[in-house]
C-alpha positions as CSV (number, residue, x, y, z in Angstrom):
1,M,104.1,109.8,74.5
2,A,107.8,110.9,73.6
3,K,106.7,114.0,70.9
4,K,104.4,115.1,74.2
5,L,107.1,114.8,76.7
6,T,109.2,117.1,74.2
7,S,106.6,119.9,73.8
8,D,105.6,119.8,77.4
9,R,108.6,118.7,79.5
10,P,108.2,117.6,83.4
11,Q,109.3,120.1,85.6
12,K,111.0,117.9,87.9
13,G,111.9,114.1,87.9
14,R,112.8,111.9,85.3
15,I,110.8,109.6,82.9
16,I,112.2,106.5,81.1
17,L,110.3,105.3,78.2
18,L,111.1,101.8,77.7
19,F,110.1,100.0,74.3
20,Q,110.6,96.3,74.6
21,P,110.5,93.4,71.9
22,A,109.5,89.7,72.0
23,E,106.6,90.1,74.4
24,E,104.7,87.1,73.3
25,N,107.1,84.5,73.5
26,G,108.4,85.7,77.3
27,M,111.8,86.8,76.5
28,G,111.8,90.7,75.9
29,A,111.5,91.6,79.5
30,V,114.1,89.3,80.6
31,A,116.2,90.5,77.6
32,M,115.6,94.7,78.3
33,Y,115.8,93.7,82.7
34,N,119.3,92.1,82.2
35,D,120.8,94.7,79.5
36,E,123.6,96.4,80.5
37,K,122.1,99.6,79.0
38,F,119.2,99.3,81.6
39,K,120.9,98.3,84.7
40,P,121.9,101.8,85.8
41,Y,118.2,102.7,86.2
42,H,116.3,101.8,89.3
43,P,112.8,103.3,88.6
44,D,110.6,104.1,91.7
45,L,107.4,103.3,89.4
46,A,106.5,101.4,86.4
47,F,103.5,101.2,84.1
48,A,102.6,99.2,81.3
49,L,99.4,99.4,79.6
50,H,97.5,96.3,77.2
51,N,94.8,97.1,74.6
52,L,92.1,95.0,75.7
53,P,89.0,93.9,73.2
54,G,85.5,93.5,74.7
55,Y,85.6,97.1,76.5
56,P,84.5,100.4,75.4
57,K,87.1,102.2,73.4
58,N,89.4,104.4,75.2
59,A,88.2,103.0,78.4
60,I,90.9,102.3,81.1
61,V,90.6,99.0,82.9
62,V,92.0,98.9,86.3
63,K,92.7,96.4,89.0
64,D,94.4,96.3,92.3
65,N,96.6,93.2,93.2
66,T,97.2,90.5,89.9
67,F,96.6,92.4,86.5
68,T,97.8,89.3,84.7
69,C,98.3,85.7,85.9
70,A,101.6,84.1,86.2
71,V,102.3,81.3,83.2
72,N,104.8,79.0,82.6
73,S,105.2,76.1,80.4
74,I,106.9,72.6,80.8
75,I,108.3,70.0,78.5
76,I,108.8,66.3,79.8
77,K,110.4,63.9,77.7
78,L,110.1,60.3,78.7
79,K,112.9,57.8,77.4
80,G,112.2,54.1,77.8
81,K,113.0,51.0,75.4
82,T,111.6,49.7,72.2
83,S,110.5,46.3,71.6
84,H,108.3,44.4,69.3
85,A,104.8,45.4,69.1
86,A,104.1,41.3,69.7
87,E,106.0,41.5,73.1
88,P,106.0,44.9,74.8
89,E,106.7,43.3,77.8
90,F,110.5,43.4,76.8
91,G,110.5,46.9,76.2
92,L,109.4,50.3,78.4
93,N,107.1,52.0,76.7
94,P,106.1,55.5,78.0
95,G,102.4,55.6,76.9
96,Q,100.9,54.7,80.4
97,A,103.5,57.0,82.1
98,I,102.1,59.8,79.8
99,A,98.7,59.1,80.6
100,A,99.4,58.7,84.5
101,I,101.0,62.4,84.2
102,I,98.2,63.7,82.0
103,Q,95.5,62.5,84.8
104,S,97.7,63.5,87.5
105,F,98.1,67.6,86.2
106,E,94.2,67.3,84.9
107,R,93.3,66.9,88.9
108,K,95.2,70.1,89.4
109,N,93.1,72.3,87.7
110,Q,91.0,75.0,89.9
111,P,89.0,77.0,87.2
112,D,87.8,79.4,90.6
113,F,89.1,82.9,89.9
114,K,87.9,83.3,93.9
115,S,90.1,80.5,95.1
116,D,93.6,81.1,96.2
117,D,94.2,77.9,94.5
118,F,93.1,78.9,91.5
119,A,95.0,76.9,88.4
120,V,94.8,76.3,85.0
121,L,96.3,73.6,83.3
122,T,96.5,73.1,79.6
123,L,97.3,70.3,77.4
124,I,99.4,71.6,74.7
125,Y,101.3,68.9,73.0
126,A,101.7,65.0,73.4
127,H,103.9,62.5,71.5
128,L,104.6,58.7,71.2
129,G,107.0,56.6,69.5
130,T,106.8,56.3,65.7
131,K,104.3,55.1,62.9
132,D,105.8,51.4,63.0
133,Y,103.0,49.2,64.2
134,G,105.6,46.9,64.3
135,I,107.6,48.6,67.3
136,S,106.3,49.3,70.7
137,A,107.3,52.7,71.6
138,G,110.3,53.6,73.3
139,N,110.0,57.6,73.8
140,G,107.5,60.2,74.3
141,E,107.0,63.6,75.5
142,V,104.3,65.5,76.9
143,H,103.9,69.8,76.9
144,Y,101.7,71.5,79.6
145,T,101.2,75.6,80.2
146,F,100.1,76.5,83.6
147,R,98.8,79.6,85.1
148,R,98.1,81.0,88.6
149,T,97.2,84.5,90.1
150,R,100.4,84.9,91.9
151,N,103.9,84.4,91.6
152,D,104.5,82.6,94.9
153,R,101.5,79.9,94.3
154,M,103.0,79.2,90.7
155,L,106.4,78.2,92.4
156,E,104.3,76.0,94.7
157,L,102.5,74.3,91.5
158,E,105.6,74.1,89.3
159,T,107.8,72.1,92.2
160,T,104.4,69.9,92.7
161,L,104.2,69.1,89.1
162,E,107.9,68.5,88.5
163,K,108.2,66.1,91.5
164,T,104.6,64.2,90.3
165,A,106.5,63.7,86.8
166,R,109.7,62.4,88.2
167,I,107.9,60.0,90.8
168,I,105.9,58.6,87.5
169,A,108.5,58.2,85.4
170,A,110.4,56.3,88.2
171,Q,107.2,54.1,88.6
172,Y,107.5,53.1,84.8
173,K,111.4,52.6,85.2
174,L,111.6,55.6,82.3
175,D,114.4,58.1,82.3
176,I,113.2,61.6,82.4
177,E,114.1,64.8,81.0
178,I,112.3,68.4,81.9
179,E,112.6,71.6,80.3
180,W,110.6,74.9,81.2
181,T,109.9,77.7,78.7
182,Q,108.2,80.7,78.2
183,Q,107.7,81.9,81.8
184,F,105.7,85.0,82.5
185,K,105.5,86.4,86.0
186,A,102.3,87.7,87.4
187,N,101.8,91.3,87.2
188,E,101.4,92.0,90.7
189,N,99.9,95.5,90.9
190,S,101.4,97.7,93.9
191,S,98.3,99.9,95.3
192,E,100.6,102.7,95.0
193,A,100.9,102.2,91.5
194,V,97.1,101.7,90.7
195,D,96.0,104.8,92.5
196,I,98.3,106.8,90.5
197,V,96.7,105.3,87.4
198,R,92.9,106.2,88.9
199,K,93.6,109.6,89.5
200,A,95.3,109.7,85.8
201,V,92.3,108.6,84.5
202,T,90.3,111.0,86.1
203,N,92.3,114.2,85.1
204,S,92.3,112.4,81.4
205,G,88.8,112.7,81.3
206,L,88.5,109.2,80.4
207,T,86.4,106.3,81.3
208,K,87.6,104.1,84.4
209,I,86.3,100.6,84.6
210,E,87.3,98.5,88.1
211,R,88.3,94.8,87.1
212,D,87.4,92.1,89.7
213,A,89.3,89.5,88.6
214,P,92.7,88.8,87.0
215,F,93.1,87.9,83.1
216,K,94.2,84.7,82.6
217,W,96.9,85.5,79.9
218,G,100.6,86.3,80.7
219,E,102.2,89.6,80.0
220,D,106.0,89.8,80.7
221,F,105.7,93.0,82.1
222,G,105.3,91.0,85.2
223,L,109.0,91.0,85.7
224,F,108.9,94.6,86.1
225,T,106.5,94.5,88.9
226,E,108.3,91.7,90.3
227,H,111.4,94.2,91.0
228,F,109.7,97.6,90.9
229,S,106.5,99.0,92.2
230,G,104.3,99.2,89.5
231,A,101.1,98.6,87.5
232,M,100.0,97.2,84.2
233,F,96.2,98.5,83.3
234,G,94.2,98.0,80.0
235,L,92.8,100.3,77.3
236,G,89.6,99.4,75.2
237,S,89.8,98.4,71.6
238,G,86.1,98.1,71.2
239,E,83.3,96.0,72.7
240,N,82.0,94.3,69.5
241,V,85.5,92.8,67.9
242,P,87.3,90.1,67.6
243,A,89.2,89.1,70.6
244,L,93.1,89.2,70.7
245,H,95.0,86.9,68.8
246,N,92.1,86.1,66.7
247,P,93.0,86.3,63.0
248,D,90.6,88.9,61.9
249,Y,91.6,91.2,64.9
250,D,92.6,94.8,63.7
251,F,94.1,97.0,66.0
252,P,91.9,100.5,66.2
253,D,94.5,103.2,65.8
254,E,92.0,105.7,67.3
255,I,93.0,104.5,70.5
256,I,96.1,105.6,70.8
257,Q,95.7,109.5,71.8
258,A,93.9,108.0,74.8
259,G,97.1,105.6,75.7
260,I,99.2,109.0,75.3
261,D,97.2,111.0,77.4
262,I,96.9,108.5,80.2
263,F,100.7,107.6,80.4
264,Y,101.2,111.6,80.1
265,N,98.6,111.9,83.1
266,I,100.3,109.2,85.0
267,S,103.7,110.9,84.6
268,K,102.4,114.1,85.9
269,V,100.5,112.7,88.9
270,A,103.5,110.6,89.7
271,L,106.1,113.2,89.4
272,D,103.9,115.6,91.7
273,A,103.2,113.1,94.4
């Protein structure tokens, strides 16, 4: 893209090419957005693509509103008191509290994408005590990751789940520590930006596919669409290929040209608007 812009510069406006690290842990966009070198820039529009196995090579996948879900992950640490395994009544074992938290969280699952209450809650890790069979556990923790289609609905869920965990911990007389990690904002596409992508697809001579539901995975470009009008879209990388993050997935280099072409035409449409 940079090479193409060098040889065929736009007649007006300014284009910023942003190369971002650390997308997978959600920290890359935060670091870039907060970087002093980025702060002078206030883009009118922001665009990003993600390659998509399961779609024809070079096809462009577009969607109004949410493109990828909001994601956040919680670490709940519970501290009680150990006791002899023969006398658990003299200790505070977090086991039942962990079970109650898991049961409560699982009831919040709403897998229907068409529902405004859509939510996917996935248990990631749980730990209790030590492998000492004479000791009733005194410490435990449980980790969950959550997904919702809108940032405001994610905030509601975060508040509810944290409150639930604290209430359960209090019921079992346990101390509790809560940490949040690897947050991804939903990519909430603006209609203006998506329409620009649609026009750019036509100008590029590429195939356009309209998607009717958000992707359930997170993408930290959502931080940029939270602060700037913008859109994320997909670039098909093959229909019968391994899925993202499969160990045998191999990125097809031949789709790079389509990515260059669509970005270039996005810049032309946006600057001519």
